[in-house]
C-alpha positions in Angstrom: 0.1 0.0 0.0 3.0 2.2 0.3 2.9 3.3 -3.5 -0.6 4.3 -3.1 0.3 6.9 -0.4 -2.5 5.9 2.1 -2.2 9.0 4.4 -2.7 11.3 1.3 -5.7 9.2 0.1 -7.3 9.3 3.5 -6.8 13.2 3.8 -8.0 13.6 0.4 -11.0 11.6 0.9 -11.8 13.6 4.1 -11.3 17.0 2.5 -13.0 16.3 -0.7 -16.1 15.2 1.3 -16.5 18.4 3.2 -19.3 20.1 0.8 -21.3 17.0 0.4 -20.7 15.5 3.8 -24.2 16.2 5.2 -25.9 15.0 2.0 -24.0 11.8 2.0 -24.7 11.2 5.7 -28.4 11.2 4.9 -28.0 8.3 2.7 -26.6 6.3 5.7 -30.0 6.2 7.1 -31.2 3.8 4.5 -28.5 1.2 5.5 -28.8 2.1 9.1 -32.5 0.7 9.1 -31.5 -2.5 7.6 -28.4 -2.9 9.9 -30.5 -2.1 12.7 -33.0 -4.8 11.8 -30.3 -7.4 11.4 -28.6 -6.4 14.7 -32.0 -6.7 16.6 -33.0 -10.1 15.0 -29.5 -11.7 15.6 -29.4 -10.4 19.2 -32.9 -11.6 19.8 -32.0 -15.1 18.3 -29.1 -15.1 20.8 -31.3 -14.2 23.7 -34.0 -16.7 22.8 -31.2 -19.5 22.6 -29.8 -18.4 25.9 -33.2 -18.4 27.4 -34.1 -21.8 26.1 -30.7 -23.2 27.6 -31.4 -21.5 30.9 -35.1 -22.3 31.3 -34.9 -25.8 29.8 -36.5 -27.5 32.7 -39.4 -24.9 33.0 -40.1 -25.2 29.3 -41.6 -28.6 30.1 -42.3 -28.0 33.8 -41.0 -31.5 34.4 -38.1 -34.0 33.7 -40.4 -36.2 31.7 -44.0 -36.2 30.5 -45.7 -39.4 29.3 -49.0 -39.2 27.5 -51.5 -41.4 25.8 -55.1 -41.5 24.7 -56.2 -44.4 27.1 -55.9 -44.8 30.9 -52.6 -46.4 31.8 -52.7 -50.2 32.3 -51.2 -52.3 35.0 -48.3 -52.9 32.8 -47.6 -49.4 32.1 -48.0 -48.4 35.6 -45.2 -50.9 36.5 -43.0 -49.3 33.9 -43.7 -45.8 35.3 -42.7 -47.0 38.9 -39.4 -47.4 37.6 -39.0 -43.6 37.4 -38.2 -42.9 41.0 -39.2 -39.4 41.9 -42.3 -37.1 42.2 -45.4 -37.7 40.0 -48.4 -35.6 39.0 -51.2 -36.8 36.8 -53.5 -35.1 34.4 -56.5 -35.7 32.3 -57.3 -33.3 29.6 -60.4 -32.9 27.3 -62.3 -30.4 25.2 -65.6 -29.5 26.8 -68.2 -26.7 26.9 -68.0 -24.4 30.1 -71.2 -22.5 31.2 -70.7 -19.3 33.1 -73.8 -19.0 35.3 -73.2 -15.3 35.8 -74.1 -14.6 32.2 -75.6 -17.7 30.9 -72.9 -17.8 28.1 -70.8 -21.0 27.3 -67.5 -21.5 25.6 -65.6 -24.5 24.4 -62.3 -24.7 26.3 -59.6 -27.5 27.2 -60.3 -28.8 30.7 -57.4 -30.1 32.6 -57.8 -32.2 35.6 -54.7 -32.1 37.6 -53.3 -33.7 40.7 -49.8 -33.4 42.2 -47.2 -30.7 42.3 -46.8 -29.9 38.5 -45.1 -28.0 37.3 -41.9 -28.8 39.2 -39.9 -26.0 37.3 -41.6 -22.8 36.7 -44.9 -21.7 38.0 -48.5 -21.6 37.1 -48.9 -17.8 37.1 -52.2 -16.7 38.4 -53.9 -13.4 39.6 -54.1 -13.3 42.6 -50.7 -15.2 43.2 -52.6 -17.1 45.9 -55.1 -18.5 43.4 -52.6 -21.4 42.4 -52.4 -22.3 46.2 -56.2 -22.4 46.6 -56.3 -24.6 43.5 -53.9 -27.2 44.7 -56.0 -27.2 48.0 -58.9 -28.3 45.9 -61.0 -25.2 46.5 -61.9 -24.3 42.8 -60.9 -23.8 39.2 -58.2 -21.7 37.5 -59.7 -20.1 34.1 -57.7 -18.6 31.4 -57.4 -14.8 31.5 -58.7 -14.5 27.9 -61.9 -16.2 28.8 -62.2 -14.1 31.9 -62.0 -10.9 30.0 -64.3 -12.1 27.3 -67.2 -13.0 29.6 -66.5 -10.4 32.3 -65.8 -13.0 34.9 -64.1 -12.1 38.4 -62.4 -14.3 41.0 -65.2 -15.8 43.1 -67.6 -16.3 40.2 -68.5 -19.8 39.2 -68.2 -22.0 36.3 -70.0 -25.1 35.4 -68.2 -28.0 33.7 -70.5 -30.9 33.0 -72.4 -31.5 36.2 -69.8 -29.9 38.5 -70.0 -26.3 39.6 -66.8 -24.8 40.8 -65.7 -21.3 42.0 -62.9 -19.5 40.1 -59.9 -19.1 42.5 -57.6 -17.4 40.1 -57.1 -15.9 36.7 -54.6 -18.1 34.8 -51.9 -15.9 33.3 -49.2 -18.1 31.9 -48.5 -21.9 31.7 -44.9 -23.0 31.7 -43.6 -23.9 28.1 -46.9 -22.8 26.6 -47.5 -19.9 24.1 -49.9 -17.1 25.2 -51.4 -16.6 21.8 -52.9 -20.2 22.0 -55.3 -18.8 24.7 -57.3 -17.3 21.9 -57.7 -20.6 20.2 -58.2 -23.1 23.0 -58.3 -21.4 26.4 -57.3 -23.6 29.2 -59.4 -24.3 32.5 -57.7 -26.2 35.3 -59.6 -28.2 37.7 -58.6 -30.4 40.7 -58.6 -34.1 39.8 -61.1 -34.7 42.7 -63.8 -32.9 40.5 -63.3 -34.9 37.3 -65.8 -37.6 38.3 -68.2 -35.0 39.4 -68.3 -33.5 35.8 -69.9 -36.9 34.5 -68.0 -36.1 31.3 -65.9 -39.3 30.9 -68.0 -41.4 28.6 -67.8 -43.5 25.5 -66.5 -41.4 22.7 -65.0 -38.8 25.0 -61.7 -37.9 23.7 -59.4 -37.7 26.7 -55.6 -37.4 27.0 -53.9 -39.1 30.0 -50.6 -37.5 31.1 -48.2 -38.5 33.8 -45.5 -35.7 34.7 -42.3 -36.8 36.6 -39.4 -34.9 38.5 -36.9 -37.8 38.2 -34.3 -38.3 41.0 -31.1 -39.9 40.6 -28.3 -39.9 38.1 -28.1 -40.5 34.4 -31.6 -39.2 33.9 -31.4 -38.9 30.2 -30.1 -42.2 29.6 -32.7 -43.8 31.8 -35.5 -42.0 30.0 -34.3 -42.8 26.6 -34.1 -46.6 27.5 -37.8 -46.2 28.7 -38.8 -44.5 25.5 -38.4 -47.6 23.3 -40.4 -49.8 25.7 -43.4 -47.2 26.0 -43.7 -47.2 22.1 -45.3 -50.7 22.5 -48.1 -49.3 24.4 -48.7 -46.3 22.0 -47.4 -43.7 24.6 -45.4 -40.8 23.9 -42.5 -39.7 25.9 -41.2 -36.1 25.9 -38.1 -35.1 27.8 -36.5 -31.8 28.5 -34.0 -32.5 25.9 -36.6 -33.3 23.2 -38.7 -30.3 24.1 -35.5 -28.0 23.8 -34.8 -29.5 20.5 -38.4 -29.0 19.2 -38.5 -25.4 20.6 -35.2 -24.7 19.2 -36.1 -25.7 15.7 -39.4 -23.6 16.0 -37.6 -20.4 17.2 -34.8 -21.2 14.7 -37.3 -20.8 11.9 -38.7 -17.6 13.4 -35.8 -15.8 13.7 -34.5 -17.0 10.4 -37.6 -15.6 8.8 -37.1 -12.4 10.4 -33.4 -12.3 9.4 -34.3 -12.8 5.8 -36.9 -9.8 6.1 -34.0 -7.8 7.7 -31.8 -8.7 4.9 -34.4 -7.5 2.3 -34.6 -4.2 3.9 -30.7 -4.0 3.9 -30.5 -4.8 0.3 -33.0 -2.1 -0.4 -30.9 0.2 1.5 -27.7 -0.7 -0.3 -29.5 0.1 -3.6 -30.2 3.6 -2.2 -26.5 4.0 -1.2 -25.5 3.1 -4.8 -28.0 5.7 -6.0 -26.4 8.2 -3.8 -22.9 7.4 -4.8 -24.0 7.5 -8.5 -25.4 11.0 -8.1 -22.4 12.0 -6.1 -19.9 10.8 -8.7 -21.6 12.6 -11.5 -21.1 15.8 -9.7 -17.5 14.9 -8.9 -16.3 14.2 -12.4 -14.5 17.4 -12.8 -12.8 16.9 -9.5 -11.7 13.5 -10.6 -10.4 14.8 -13.8 -8.3 17.4 -11.8 -6.9 14.7 -9.5 -5.9 12.8 -12.7 -4.3 15.8 -14.3 -2.0 16.4 -11.2 -0.7 12.9 -11.2 -3.2 10.7 -9.3 -3.6 7.1 -10.6 -6.8 5.4 -11.6 -6.5 3.4 -8.6 -5.9 6.3 -6.3 -8.9 8.4 -7.6 -11.0 5.2 -7.1 -10.0 4.5 -3.6 -10.4 8.2 -2.5 -14.2 7.7 -3.1 -14.3 4.2 -2.1 -12.9 5.4 1.3 -15.7 8.0 1.4 -18.3 5.3 0.8 -16.8 2.9 3.3 -16.8 5.8 6.0 -20.4 6.4 5.1 -21.2 2.7 5.5 -19.3 2.8 8.9 -21.3 5.8 10.1 -24.5 4.1 9.0 -23.5 0.9 10.7 -22.9 2.8 14.0 -26.4 4.3 13.7 -27.9 1.1 12.8 -26.4 -0.7 16.0 -28.0 2.1 18.2 -31.4 1.8 16.3 -31.2 -1.9 16.6 -30.7 -2.0 20.4 -33.7 0.2 20.6 -35.7 -2.4 18.4 -34.3 -5.1 20.4 -35.9 -3.6 23.5 -39.3 -3.5 21.8 -39.3 -6.9 20.0 -39.8 -9.0 23.1 -43.2 -7.1 23.7 -44.2 -7.6 20.0 -43.3 -11.2 20.0 -44.4 -12.0 23.6 -47.6 -13.9 22.7 -45.7 -16.2 20.4 -43.0 -17.3 22.8 -43.4 -19.8 25.6 -41.0 -17.9 27.8 -40.0 -14.3 28.7 -37.0 -12.9 26.6 -34.7 -10.5 28.6 -33.2 -7.5 26.9 -29.4 -8.7 26.5 -26.8 -6.8 24.6 -24.1 -9.2 23.2 -21.2 -8.3 21.0 -21.5 -11.2 18.5 -24.8 -9.9 16.9 -23.5 -6.5 16.7 -20.3 -7.4 14.8 -22.3 -9.8 12.5 -24.9 -7.0 11.7 -22.2 -4.4 11.1 -19.9 -6.9 9.0 -22.8 -7.9 6.7 -24.2 -4.4 6.4 -20.8 -2.7 5.8 -19.7 -5.5 3.3 -22.9 -5.1 1.2 -22.6 -1.2 1.4 -19.1 -1.4 -0.1 -20.0 -3.9 -2.7 -23.0 -1.8 -3.9 -21.1 1.5 -3.7 -18.2 -0.1 -5.8 -20.6 -0.4 -8.8 -21.2 3.4 -9.6 -17.5 4.0 -8.4 -16.1 1.8 -11.0 -16.9 4.5 -13.7 -14.2 6.6 -12.0 -11.5 4.7 -13.9 -12.8 5.9 -17.3 -12.6 9.6 -16.5 -9.8 11.2 -18.5 -7.6 14.0 -17.3 -8.7 15.9 -20.6 -11.9 16.5 -18.9 -10.4 19.1 -16.8 -9.4 21.1 -19.9 -12.5 20.7 -22.0 -16.2 20.7 -21.2 -17.2 18.0 -23.7 -19.0 15.1 -22.3 -17.2 11.5 -22.3 -19.6 8.8 -21.9 -18.5 6.1 -19.2 -17.8 2.5 -20.3 -20.9 0.6 -19.5 -20.7 -1.9 -16.7 -21.7 -4.8 -18.8 -18.5 -4.3 -20.8 -16.4 -4.1 -17.8 -15.1 -7.3 -16.2 -14.7 -5.4 -13.0 -18.3 -4.7 -13.1 -19.1 -8.3 -13.7 -17.0 -9.1 -10.8 -18.9 -6.8 -8.5 -22.2 -8.2 -9.8 -20.9 -11.7 -9.0 -19.9 -10.8 -5.5 -23.2 -9.2 -4.8 -25.1 -12.2 -6.1 -22.9 -14.6 -4.2 -23.2 -12.6 -0.9 -27.1 -12.7 -1.4 -27.1 -16.4 -2.0 -24.6 -17.1 0.8 -26.9 -15.2 3.4 -30.0 -17.0 2.0 -28.5 -20.5 2.2 -27.4 -19.7 5.7 -30.8 -18.8 6.9 -32.6 -21.7 5.4 -32.4 -25.5 6.4 -32.4 -26.7 2.8 -30.6 -25.6 -0.2 -33.6 -25.6 -2.3 -35.4 -23.1 0.1 -32.4 -20.9 0.1 -31.9 -20.8 -3.5 -35.6 -20.3 -4.0 -35.6 -17.2 -1.7 -32.5 -15.9 -3.5 -34.2 -16.5 -6.9 -37.5 -14.8 -5.7 -35.6 -11.8 -4.4 -33.8 -11.6 -7.9 -37.1 -12.1 -9.6 -38.8 -9.1 -7.7 -35.9 -6.8 -8.3 -35.7 -7.9 -11.9 -39.5 -7.5 -12.5 -39.4 -3.9 -10.9 -36.3 -3.0 -12.9 -38.0 -4.2 -16.1 -40.9 -2.1 -15.2 -38.7 1.0 -14.9 -37.0 0.1 -18.0 -40.4 -0.2 -20.0 -41.5 3.0 -18.4 -38.6 5.0 -19.4 -38.6 3.5 -23.0 -42.5 3.4 -23.3 -43.1 7.0 -22.2 -40.3 8.3 -24.8 -41.7 6.3 -27.5 -45.5 6.6 -27.0 -45.3 10.3 -25.7 -48.8 11.8 -25.3 -48.4 15.0 -27.1 -52.0 16.0 -26.5 -51.4 16.2 -22.7 -51.1 19.6 -21.0 -47.6 21.3 -20.7 -47.2 20.4 -17.1 -48.2 16.8 -17.5 -46.0 16.3 -20.7 -43.0 18.0 -18.9 -43.7 15.7 -15.7 -43.7 12.5 -17.9 -40.6 13.6 -19.8 -38.9 13.6 -16.5 -39.2 9.9 -16.2 -36.8 9.4 -19.2 -34.5 12.5 -19.1 -30.8 11.9 -18.4 -30.1 10.9 -14.8 -33.7 10.3 -14.0 -35.0 8.8 -10.8 -37.2 6.2 -12.3 -35.3 3.1 -11.6 -34.4 3.8 -8.0 -38.0 4.9 -7.0 -39.6 2.1 -8.7 -37.3 -0.4 -6.9 -37.7 1.2 -3.6 -41.4 1.9 -3.5 -42.4 -1.2 -5.6 -40.6 -3.5 -3.3 -42.0 -2.0 -0.2 -45.6 -2.0 -1.6 -45.0 -5.6 -2.7 -44.0 -6.8 0.9 -46.9 -5.0 2.7 -49.6 -5.8 0.2 -48.7 -9.3 0.1 -49.1 -9.8 3.7 -52.4 -8.0 3.8 -53.6 -10.2 0.8 -52.7 -13.5 2.4 -54.4 -12.7 5.6 -57.5 -11.6 3.7 -57.3 -14.8 1.5 -57.2 -16.9 4.5 -60.1 -15.3 6.2 -62.1 -15.1 3.1 -61.8 -18.7 2.5 -62.9 -19.5 6.0 -66.0 -17.2 5.4 -66.8 -18.8 2.0 -66.8 -22.3 3.4 -68.9 -21.3 6.5 -71.1 -18.7 4.8 -74.4 -19.0 2.8 -76.0 -22.2 3.7 -72.9 -23.9 4.9 -73.0 -25.3 8.4 -71.6 -23.2 11.2 -72.0 -25.1 14.3 -71.0 -28.7 15.1 -72.2 -30.8 18.1 -69.6 -33.4 19.3 -69.7 -36.6 21.7 -73.5 -37.2 21.5 -74.2 -40.6 23.0 -76.5 -43.0 21.2 -79.3 -42.6 23.9 -79.2 -38.8 23.5 -79.5 -38.8 19.5 -83.3 -38.3 19.5 -83.5 -35.8 22.3 -80.7 -33.7 20.7 -82.5 -33.8 17.3 -85.7 -32.7 19.0 -84.0 -30.0 20.8 -82.4 -28.7 17.5 -85.9 -28.8 15.9 -87.6 -26.7 18.6 -85.1 -24.0 18.0 -86.0 -24.0 14.4 -82.5 -25.4 13.3 -82.0 -28.0 10.6 -80.0 -31.3 11.2 -77.9 -30.9 8.1 -75.9 -34.2 9.0 -75.9 -36.7 11.6 -72.8 -39.0 11.7 -72.1 -41.9 13.8 -68.3 -42.3 14.9 -66.4 -45.4 16.3 -62.9 -45.4 17.6 -60.4 -48.0 16.6 -56.7 -48.8 16.1 -54.8 -50.7 13.4 -53.9 -54.1 14.8 -52.1 -55.4 11.7 -51.7 -55.1 8.0 -51.3 -58.0 5.7 -50.8 -60.4 8.6 -48.0 -58.2 10.3 -48.5 -56.7 13.7 -48.2 -53.0 13.9 -45.2 -53.4 16.4 -43.2 -55.2 13.6 -44.2 -52.7 10.9 -43.0 -49.8 13.1 -39.4 -51.4 13.5 -36.9 -49.4 11.6 -39.6 -47.1 10.1 -38.6 -43.5 10.0 -41.8 -41.9 8.1 -45.5 -42.7 8.5 -45.3 -44.2 11.9 -48.2 -41.8 13.1 -50.5 -43.3 10.6 -49.9 -46.7 12.4 -50.1 -45.7 15.9 -53.0 -43.3 15.9 -56.4 -44.0 17.0 -58.9 -43.7 14.1 -62.2 -42.2 14.4 -64.2 -43.7 11.5 -68.0 -43.5 10.3 -70.1 -46.0 8.3 -72.6 -45.2 5.6 -73.7 -46.5 2.2 -72.8 -43.6 0.0 -70.0 -41.1 -0.5 -70.5 -37.6 0.6 -70.3 -34.3 -1.4 -66.9 -33.7 -0.1 -65.6 -37.1 -1.1 -64.5 -38.2 -4.8 -63.5 -42.0 -5.6 -60.1 -42.0 -7.4 -59.3 -45.7 -7.4 -61.2 -49.1 -6.8 -64.8 -49.5 -6.4 -67.1 -48.5 -3.3 -69.8 -51.0 -2.1 -71.7 -49.2 0.4 -73.2 -52.0 2.5 -72.2 -55.5 3.7 -75.2 -57.8 3.0 -74.2 -60.8 5.1 -72.0 -61.2 8.2 -69.6 -63.7 6.4 -69.0 -61.3 3.5 -65.6 -59.5 3.1 -65.5 -55.9 4.4 -64.2 -53.6 1.7 -63.2 -50.0 3.2 -62.3 -46.8 1.7 -59.0 -45.0 2.6 -58.2 -41.3 2.0 -55.6 -41.2 -0.7 -53.4 -38.9 1.4 -52.7 -41.4 4.2 -52.6 -44.6 2.3 -48.8 -44.1 1.5 -48.0 -43.5 5.2 -50.1 -46.6 6.2 -48.3 -48.6 3.5 -51.4 -50.0 1.9 -52.9 -50.1 -1.5 -55.9 -51.7 -3.2 -56.5 -55.3 -2.0 -54.5 -55.1 1.2 -55.8 -56.5 4.4 -56.2 -54.3 7.5 -57.3 -55.7 10.8 -58.7 -53.2 13.2 -59.0 -53.3 16.9 -62.4 -52.0 17.7 -62.3 -51.6 21.4 -61.1 -55.2 21.9 -62.9 -56.8 18.9 -60.8 -57.7 15.8 -62.4 -56.7 12.4 -60.7 -57.9 9.3 -61.1 -55.5 6.3 -59.6 -55.1 2.8 -58.8 -51.7 1.0 -61.5 -51.6 -1.7 -61.1 -48.0 -2.8 -59.2 -44.7 -2.4 -60.9 -41.2 -2.0 -60.0 -37.7 -2.5 -61.4 -35.7 0.5 -62.1 -32.0 0.5 -60.9 -31.3 4.1 -62.0 -27.5 3.6 -65.8 -28.4 3.7 -67.3 -27.6 7.1 -68.5 -31.2 7.7 -67.1 -34.4 9.3 -64.5 -36.1 7.1 -62.8 -39.2 7.8 -59.5 -41.0 6.7 -61.2 -44.3 6.8 -64.7 -45.1 5.8 -66.6 -48.3 6.5 -69.6 -49.7 4.6 -73.0 -50.0 6.4 -73.8 -53.3 8.2 -70.6 -53.7 10.1 -70.1 -51.2 12.8 -73.7 -50.7 14.0 -73.4 -52.8 17.2 -70.1 -51.2 18.1 -69.8 -48.5 21.0 -70.1 -45.2 19.3 -71.0 -41.6 19.6 -72.6 -39.1 17.1 -71.8 -35.7 15.7 -74.6 -33.4 14.6 -74.1 -30.5 12.0 -76.4 -27.6 11.9 -76.7 -23.9 10.9 -77.7 -21.0 13.1 -78.9 -17.7 11.5 -77.5 -15.2 13.9 -75.5 -14.9 17.1 -78.5 -14.4 19.4 -80.1 -17.9 18.3 -76.7 -19.4 18.4 -76.2 -18.4 21.9 -79.8 -19.5 23.1 -79.2 -22.9 21.3 -75.7 -23.4 23.0 -77.0 -22.4 26.4 -79.9 -24.9 26.3 -77.8 -27.7 24.8 -75.1 -27.5 27.3 -77.8 -27.3 30.2 -79.5 -30.3 29.0 -76.6 -32.4 27.8 -73.5 -31.3 29.6 -71.3 -33.9 27.9 -72.0 -32.5 24.5 -69.3 -30.1 23.0 -70.5 -27.3 20.8 -68.1 -25.8 18.2 -69.3 -22.4 17.0 -67.6 -21.7 13.7 -68.3 -18.0 13.8 -66.5 -17.9 17.0 -63.6 -20.0 15.4 -63.6 -17.3 12.6 -63.2 -14.5 14.9 -60.4 -16.4 16.8 -58.4 -17.1 13.7 -58.8 -13.4 12.7 -57.5 -12.5 16.0 -54.3 -14.8 15.6 -53.7 -13.9 12.1 -53.9 -10.3 13.2 -51.1 -11.0 15.7 -49.0 -12.9 13.4 -49.4 -10.2 10.7 -48.4 -7.5 13.3 -45.1 -9.3 13.7 -44.5 -9.6 10.0 -45.7 -6.1 9.3 -43.2 -5.0 11.8 -40.5 -6.3 9.7 -42.0 -5.2 6.4 -42.2 -1.7 7.7 -38.5 -1.5 7.4 -38.7 -1.8 3.8 -41.3 0.9 3.5 -39.2 3.2 5.7 -36.2 2.6 3.6 -38.2 3.4 0.4 -39.1 6.7 1.9 -35.5 7.4 3.0 -34.4 6.5 -0.6 -37.0 8.7 -2.0 -35.8 11.5 0.0 -32.3 10.8 -0.8 -32.6 10.5 -4.6 -34.4 13.9 -4.6 -31.5 15.3 -2.4 -28.8 13.8 -4.8 -30.4 15.3 -7.8 -31.1 18.6 -6.1 -28.5 20.5 -8.1 -29.9 19.1 -11.2 -33.4 20.2 -10.2 -32.3 23.7 -9.5 -30.8 23.8 -12.9 -34.0 22.6 -14.6 -36.2 25.1 -12.5 -34.0 27.9 -13.5 -34.0 26.9 -17.2 -37.8 26.7 -17.1 -38.2 29.9 -15.5 -35.9 31.4 -18.0 -38.0 30.1 -20.8 -41.1 31.9 -19.2 -42.7 29.1 -16.9 -43.9 30.5 -13.6 -43.1 29.0 -10.1 -46.5 27.4 -9.8 -45.9 25.6 -13.2 -42.5 24.2 -12.1 -43.7 23.0 -8.8 -46.8 21.2 -10.6 -44.3 19.7 -13.0 -42.3 18.2 -10.2 -45.5 16.8 -8.4 -46.7 15.3 -11.7 -43.4 13.4 -12.0 -43.7 12.1 -8.4 -47.2 11.3 -8.8 -46.4 9.1 -12.0 -43.5 7.5 -10.2 -45.5 6.7 -7.1 -48.4 5.3 -9.2 -46.3 3.0 -11.5 -44.3 1.9 -8.4 -47.4 1.1 -6.6 -48.9 -0.6 -9.4 -46.0 -2.7 -10.1 -45.7 -3.7 -6.4 -49.4 -4.6 -6.5 -49.1 -6.9 -9.4 -46.1 -8.6 -7.7 -48.3 -8.9 -4.7 -51.1 -10.6 -6.6 -48.6 -12.9 -8.0 -47.1 -13.8 -4.7 -50.4 -14.0 -3.1 -51.7 -16.4 -5.7 -48.6 -18.5 -5.3 -49.0 -19.0 -1.6 -52.7 -19.5 -1.7 -52.2 -22.2 -4.5 -49.2 -24.0 -3.4 -48.9 -23.3 0.3 -52.4 -22.7 1.8 -54.1 -24.6 -1.2 -57.1 -22.0 -1.2 -58.7 -20.0 -4.0 -57.4 -16.5 -4.4 -59.3 -13.6 -6.2 -57.7 -10.2 -6.6 -59.6 -7.5 -4.6 -60.2 -4.4 -6.5 -61.0 -1.8 -3.7 -57.9 -2.7 -1.5 -55.8 -2.5 -4.6 -57.2 1.1 -5.5 -56.5 2.1 -1.8 -52.9 0.8 -1.9 -52.2 2.6 -5.4 -53.7 5.8 -4.0 -51.8 5.5 -0.8 -48.4 5.0 -2.2 -48.9 7.6 -5.0 -50.2 10.2 -2.4 -47.2 9.5 0.0 -44.7 9.8 -2.9 -46.1 13.1 -3.9 -46.1 14.4 -0.3 -42.4 13.3 0.5 -41.3 14.6 -2.9 -43.0 17.9 -2.4 -41.6 18.4 1.1 -38.1 17.2 0.0 -38.1 19.7 -3.0 -38.7 22.7 -0.9 -36.4 25.7 -1.7 -35.4 24.3 -5.1 -37.6 26.7 -6.8 -36.5 29.8 -4.9 -33.0 29.7 -6.1 -32.0 32.9 -8.3 -31.2 32.1 -11.8 -28.0 33.9 -12.0 -26.5 31.8 -9.2 -26.9 28.7 -11.4 -26.0 30.3 -14.6 -22.7 31.4 -13.0 -22.2 27.9 -11.9 -22.4 28.2 -8.3 -23.9 25.5 -6.0 
């Protein structure tokens, strides 16, 4: 570096930047926001990992949790006795809960608990003494969401089945569980002694039996791992602290990887803004560069002078980004609190700061190098003559290709590091390149199209504003990229949420069912039907359900089939709830085989129908033999057909369908499907149904819709929090581009005024340009968001998507208006400069 004279380069870079220093520093805000997001996300990830490691036991509340769908047998109890230590037992199930204070009812998850669980962490209640009263058997703990919804207070009563219990505490947090799930499935804890009083444990009741242990002794993990294999034979699931930690780690890893990718998009957009700033800056410095070349500076020295300035600008932006990132880090735990099973403390660590600064500064230098490469083509003769010498296009410059290669490599490397699979990483990078490419293509088409198909019949103001889109050194590309990408991200999030909710409304609207009654016993069918008729409601469907498990397939026991099997084990272990009928329903379509809906004689073979999506996991095809264990009675069946099931229809659908004439004598329960015309009739019917039939659970699909809306709102809040970084950077780039072209704007203003234009016309020309830019940027972003939403709806959520016109018009109007407003504010003072000042060459 000695031959480059590094001290002189640094002094020159500092002195040369004095006139433009304030303007250049403004552009650092665009990368500051991106670096702030990266620093905050990485620090949050480190904090979450530390909390998972520190609170690993409290994430499960015990050392081991063993659960199954049936009461533990004597053999299982003998196995569990081998775990020396403390034990708690829990029976959980979904049931209607009635609030006598208002007469309202709600489907909740009831948990009957006995023992000291949780052994790590606490059941957080309000008042704090509520948990002690619960353990003493004095009453129930009710989820705080339900307490707020139904205006309940401690001391009020709740009715669960036949049991009436006082509320002794408001349940705030459960160790290891996400607060957001309270909206979807609120919890109610009752002492185990009250379970029998509820009278809800009946045939068809879907119960989960759980034993929680605080294991004593050494080598706990090894002992639990050895026990896990033995429990598989009894269809029991063992969860340990290590397994919960791994599972939670994977979930959190996905969360912060997603947030990191959003931050990276914001940083890329900011880097594009830096490249624009440097491009405008270099154009104004061409004469200075020529002078440097004339007095002996080499091409490399001239290049390094401005590269040092860009690097200093990036370093300053990185410092500002670190400060902003720490501020964001203080807010993020609050924003994400409902989605984390633990509290995240505000922790500042050096690693995330260095990572964020390194990535941000590296991208800034790479993007800044692109416009700086043109410095090498500036001739010393430019200092002696005013003729314009065109720079060598980057696509003809091998160093330009190297810069593009390094930028592309950096994007792909970061994307791969943030995805578990190379396919997803490359897909993200390709999608990002596609979005940038489409927006760049729109900008190119706009500049070419507006020149070629110029509307000569427009008024002078609009013609001049449109001409500014293709004039030399125009702002079209930069603003289309910045504003279009921000519009694309935010609008896609809004449309996806709307598509999900719209699909739920479609399948539950019109004459579709909006209420399902579960766990109806056989001796209650006529009475429930009569009650439904008394309330003027139709019984749209009545379905019998029988519980069973697979005993063997093609003569091989399930235990043998599960040995060494990595995928599909769930399909062999699970309990199947099947129905029987003589015909297929409207939501089913036969795709293979034949369906015979009735078995005429007991000695006839039983041909069942399997959902085509589960058949591969079960490892069966047409003609295969399956023996089911129907509560102790084996039934031999053969796969007679495969069906395609539309699971989005609001009706009972089944993986396995039996023909009529086989399962009628088996223990069973029933499901009713009906429709209520309004909330009032729904509430009246639910109150009466729960009063007369406490064991019957009622699912109000309108309530489910509002709950899903609430959860999607919380999720979209987190995602929009990240997308707003891109919008903020878009506005900063807009201000920066206007500031970078300020001198050119002054020249245009003076020229127009010299030719006779009044000040108002000049202002309207600028506003027309910003309106056109904002409109085309918003329209491009909207089209991209429609394409993105269609892809997500079709391939991810598998729901129909129809573009909405009114929200589209609002988006286009909002972005266009914001562009005009920001452009007008940033252009203040441009039109007040005296003509002589510019004509004399002063800045």
